[in-house]
N, C-alpha and C positions, 0 to 999 in steps of 0.2 A: 192483579195476579203477577207473581214473579215468573220470569222466563228468559229465554235467550233468542236473539234474532241475528241472522247473517244475510247479507244481500250485497248487491253491486253498487250501492250508493249510501252515503251516511243518512240522507234524508229518507230514503226508503226504509232503512233500519229504524229511524226515529218514528216513522209512521206506525210500524209494527209495535214498537215498544210503548207508544202512546196508547194503543188499543189495550195492551196488557195492563197498563197502569189504570185504565178506566174500568177494569174488571173483566175485560174480554178474555177469551180463551185463545188457543193456538190458531183456530180458524179465523176468528175476528182479526187477529194480528196479521195473518198472511193476506187476508182480503184488503185490509188497510194498507199494508206494505205494497201489495201489487198494484192497487189503484195509484199510489204515490209513484211507483216505478214507471207508470205510463207517462208521467211528467218528467221525472228525474233521469230516466233511462230511455228516452224517447225513440232511440234507434234500435233498441234491443227488445222492447216489448210494448204492447199497446192493445187497445180495443179492437184493432184490425188484425190481430194475430190469434194465436192459439197455443195450447200446451197440454201438459199433464201434471197431475198432482198425486203424491202419495199421502194418504190421510190416515192417521191413527187417532181415533177418538173413543174414549171409554173402553179401551182394550180391543177395539175392532179395527182392522187394517183394510183399506180399500183404495182403489185407483179412481180418481176423477179424470176422465178423458174429455178434454175440450179442444183437441187438435182439429185442424182444418179438414174439410172434405172437398172432393173434386166437384167443381161447378159444371153446369151444362144441362140441368134439368129443364131449362127453358128452351133448349134446342139451339142456343146461340153457338156459333162456331168459335173455336179457339184461334185467336190471332197470333201473329208472330211475336216472339220475345226478343229482347235486345241483350247481346252478350257483353259482359263487363268482366275484366280481369282485375282481381284485387291482389295487391302485392303485400305479403306479410313479412318481407325481408328474406329469410332463408328459403321461403316457398311462395308460390303463387297459386291462386284458386280462381276458377271461372264460375261466375254466376250469371243467371238470366233475369232480366227485370222488365219493367213496362207493365201496362194494365193487363196484358194477357197472362202475366205471371201470378196474379192474385187468385188465391183460392177462397173458399167460404170460411170466414173467421169464426172462432168459437169462444173467444175470451169473454164477451158479455154474458153468455149463457152459463159458462163454466163458473165464473165468480158468483153469479146470482144463485145457482144451484148449490154451490158449496156453502154459501152463507145461509141460505134458507134451511138447509138440513142441520147445520151444526152451530151457526153463529148465535150469540146471546145478546150482542149489542145491536142497536138499530144501524142499518147500513148507511143512512145519511150521516150519522155520527162518524162512521169509519171513513167516509169519503171527504169530510170537510177540509182536512189539511191538503189533500190532493187538489180539491177544487180551488182553494186559495192559492196554491202554488202555480196553477195555470195562468193566473192573471198577474200575480206578484213576480213570477219568474223564479228560476232556480239557477244557481251557479253551474257553469259548464265544468265538468270534471275532466281529468286526464283521459278516462275511458271514453267519454263522449267526444272529446277532441280526436282521439285515435279513430273512433268509429266514423265520425263525420269526414275525416281526411281520407280514410280508406274507401268510403262509399260515395265520395264527392261526385263521381261521374254519374251515379244513379240519382243522387239528390238534386242534380242540376237538370234532370229530365223535364221538370215542370217548374214554372215560376213560383208557385206556392211552396213547394218542397224546398226550392233553393232559398226562398226568403226565410222560411222557418229555421233551416239548418245552416244558413250562411249569413255573413255580414259583409258590408262594403269594405274593400281593402284600400290601401293608399294609392293604388294605381287606377282607381275608378272602376274596378271590376268587383268580383265577388270572391270570397274565400270561405272555407268551411268554418264552423264554430270552433273556438279554441278557448283554453283556460283563460279566465278573465272576462269572458262574455257571460251574458245572462240569457237563458233560453226561456221563451214565452210561447204558450199555445192557448190564447184566450178562448178560442172557439171550443176547446175541449172541456172547459169548466162546466158550462151548462149541460153538456152531454153527460158528464159524470153525475151531475145533480139528478138528471132525469133517470139515469140507470139506477141510482141509489134509492130514489123515491118510488119509481114505477116498475122497475124491472127492465129486462132487455127488449121489450116489445118495440119500442121506438126505433131500435137499431136492427130489428129482425123483420118487422112487417110495416113499420111506420115511416115517417118522413126521413128519419136517419138512414133507413135501408134504401129508400128511393134515391137519396142523395149519393150514397155509395155507388149504386148501379149507374146513375147518371154520370158520376165523375169518372168511373172506369171506362164507360162508353162502349162503342161497338167492337173494339179490339178484344174485350174481355168476354168470356163465356158466362160470367157470373150474372145472375138475374134474381128477381124477387122470389121466385120459387125456390131457388137454392138457399137463400137466407131463411125463408119461412120453414123449410124442411129440416133445418139443422137441429140436432139435439146433443146436449152434453150427456155423457154416459158414465154410470158407475160400473166398475168391474172388479173381480177379485185380483189380488196382488199375485205376482210371480215371486214366490218365497222359497228360499233354500238355505240350508245350513252351511256356514263356512267356519271351520274350527270351533264348532259349538255355539256360534253366534248366528242368529237369524238375520238374513238380508232380504228385505222386501223391495221389489222393483216392479215396474209395469211390464206387462207382456205386450202383445200387439195393441196399438200400432207402433210401439217402440221397438226399433231394432236394437237400441242400446241395451235394454234390459236383458234380452237374450244373450247378447255377446258378453256382457260383464259376468253374468251367471255362468256361462260356459267357461270363461277364463278362470273364475274362482274355483270351479270344479277341478280344473287341472292343477292350479296352484295349491289347493288344499291337500294334495297327495305328496308334497315334498316340503322339506325344511331348508331355509336359506338364511344366511347371515344378513342382518340389516345393512343396507347400503353397499353390499358386496357386488362384484362383477357378476357373480352367479345369480343374484337376485335380479339384476337388470336383464340378463339374458333369459331367465326363466319367465319373467313378466312379458318380455317381448315375444317369446315363443307362444305363450298362452294367448296373448292378444292376436297374434298373427293367425294362429289356428282357429280362434273364434271367428275372425273375419272370413277366413277361407271356408269355414263350415256353414256359413249362411247359404241358404238355397239360392241358386241362380234365378229361379222364379220367385221373386219376393212376395208374390201373391200368397205363397204357402204360409207366410206369417199369420194370415187371417184364417187359416184352416183349423178344423178341430184336431186337437192332439199334437199340433206342431211343437209346442213347448216341450212336451215329454220326449218327443223323438230327438229334437235338437239337443236337449240337455241330458239326454240319457236317462232318465227316470220320468247462417246465419249469422247469424248474430242472435244471440239468445241470452237470456239472463235467468237468474235463479234466486229464490228466497227460501230460507230454512227457518222454521220456528219450532221451538219446544217450550211448553209451559210447565210449571211446577207440578201439575197433576199428572205429568207423563204423556199428555196429548202432544202430537207432533204432526206438522205438515211440511212437506217438501214439494215446492212448486217450481216447475221449469216452464217458461213461456218465451215466445219469440215472435218476431216479425220477419224472420229470415234476414235479408239485407234491405228490406222495403222494396216496393215496386217502383218508387219514385213518384207515386200519386198520393195526394192527401185530400181528404174530403173537406172542402172549405166550410160547409155548413156545420160540421160536427167536430172538426179538428182531428179526425181519426186518420192515422197513418196506415196505409194498406200494406199487406204482406206480399212477398214474392215467392211463396213456398213452391209454386209450380216451376220455378226456375232454379231450385236446388236439387242436385242429383241424388242426395241422400233421401230427400222427401218424395221426389217424383222421378224415380230412376228411369232413364231412357229405355224403352222397350218393355216397360212394366206398367202400362197405364191403368189407372183405377177408373171404373165407370162413374158417371155422375152420381153424386150423393154419398159415395163411399169414402171412408177415412183414407188419408194419405199416410205414408210412412213417416216416422220421425226418429231422430236420435235422442230426443228428450228422455232422460233417465232419472227422474227424481227417486231418491232412495232413502229407506229407513233401515238402520242397523239396530237390532234389538238384542239385548242380553238381560233376560229376566225383566225387571222393572226399569232397567236403564235403556235409554234410546238416544240415537243420533240421527238427525235429519241432514241430508246432504244432497247436492246436485250441482249441475254446472251448465253454463252456456258454452258454445264453441263448436257447433256443427259436428263433424265426425270425431272431434277431440273430446266430446262429452263422455264417451264410453271409457276413454283412458283416464280422464280426470276422476270419474266416479270410482273406477277400479282402484286407483291409487288411494282415494279417500278411504275405502274399505280396508285396504292393506295397511295403511298408516294407523287406522283405529285399532284393528285387530292384531296384526303381526307386530307393529311397532309400539302398541299401547299408548298412542298419542292422544292427548286431550283434544276435543273439537277445536279449541282455539289455536292449536299448533299444527293442524293438518294442511290447511289451504296453501301455505307458502312453501311447502317442501317440494323438492325437485320431482318431476314426473318424466315419463316417456310416452311416445305415441307410435304405434305401428299402423301403417296404411299402405296397401298395395306392395307389401314386402319390404318397405323402406322404414328403417328405424330413425325416429327423430328423438333426440335425447337432450334434456336439460342437463347441462354439465356443471352448473354451480353447485357448491356444497358437496361435490364428489371428489374423492382423493385422486391425485394424478395417476397413481398406480392402478386404481380401479378403471379409469378411462383407458389407460394403456392396455389393460387386460381385455376390455370389451373390444377395442379396436383390433387386437391381435386375434381373439377367439371368435368374435362375431363377424367383424369386417367393417366396412364403411358405414358411417352413420352421419346424419345431419345434426350439427351441434347448435344448441340454443344456450349460449353462455350467460344469458340474463333473462329476466322475466319478459315474456312476449304474450300479447293478446291472442296470438294464434293458438296457444296451448289451452285456452278456455279459462273459465272463471269458476272455481269450486268454492261454494259458500256452505259452511258447516255450522250447525247449532246442535247442542245436545245436553242431556242430563246423564252424565257419565262418571263413574267412579265417585259418586256422591256430590258432584259439582255441576252447576249450570254454567256453560261457557259456549263461546261462539267465535268463529274466525271467518273473515272475508278475504277473498283471494286478491293479493296485490297485483296480479296480472291484469285485473279489470277494475281497479279502484274499489275493491271490496271493502266492506265495513261490517262491524259487528258490535253487539252490546248484550249485556246480561244484567239481571237484577236479582 
């Protein structure tokens, strides 16, 4: 089947395209690509993480929620987490890691449920390239080099993590992975084989689950009851019109979906010249207002009717797939920044979602077994029979990346292949962060004069997220990967 795939790595894209070539649909392609991403983007996603997917199959649009849940059903106490500051250049961000930072993962159940409902190719066939890549190794990309460098303090917390994501240096010590190295995770291969052949039971109630609990140890509240109780969930999409185009996003537990839809409502009421100072300031105000409008008690996100009231009526990666039949899947998945702990028996890298303020806000704890918050915002943009799948990794910057994706597609009439690399901005805590490349000097002068001080990003930065876009739009299949995170794309 013909189609288009965009993701954070060329081999991830190739895995998705191979599934389409074999006759698979968009779901087959996204499952194959995501399994490959567990190997090719090992610090951004994996079986020890979770995420959300927007799925449109046979004209029906739904959300697959496989994000993490709060551990503690076994009565184990939460241990102390370890603070790590990550330097992104213009800004710094604090995360918490260690075994106490790991929540209950949902990736195995989510991929299995997605495939069981909509896949047409056998899952072992979809997993075979990823299994082979575990032992043969994959080339380290610039994005993996950046991730390993930024997260090196976390990755050095355990010998196994350090050996997986580091190499011997010339001074007799260790350094993080870099371009020119090959990444191997041979223990993950047999785990992928078992998942594809048997389903997730091995990792939920079997020896793989026992190995995870044993590896995280007494500092972690995660136990066997937590893993056995987890369920991936289907839910309706949060859908709204923007300038006559339908935009489908996830609601709770995604904070991003609510904030992007809120901003789009405000932006739909005005007209702005493309790439003007007015456009920059209007988008910044809309994003700032959307952030400020979020309830201080984030538990309200899970309440009945929150969406209608609010809207008035990591390290993360993303894969977008559209097939020629108009089926589309947008899937955002994450490990956070990793906890620093890897399960030796299975090769599963564990998450640190409990150490991310966006996911586990201080002062807003979730009870054991309940979903954590997430910024994951996989999105589908639909105009009649035409559709674009998009989404991003990048913690709090996910919402701004996705918002820009919609604006470039609808307001700027850009093809999917031309959206990812265009300049974006991000508003957080009242501070404007602005990518200044491709912007006219007089526009930047006007923003500085009328808006005030902003943080400048004069070139691509991993901090601003990775927006990967695929679509069947204006009669063409096309896709684009974000250069900020070694993005890649292909179409047929």
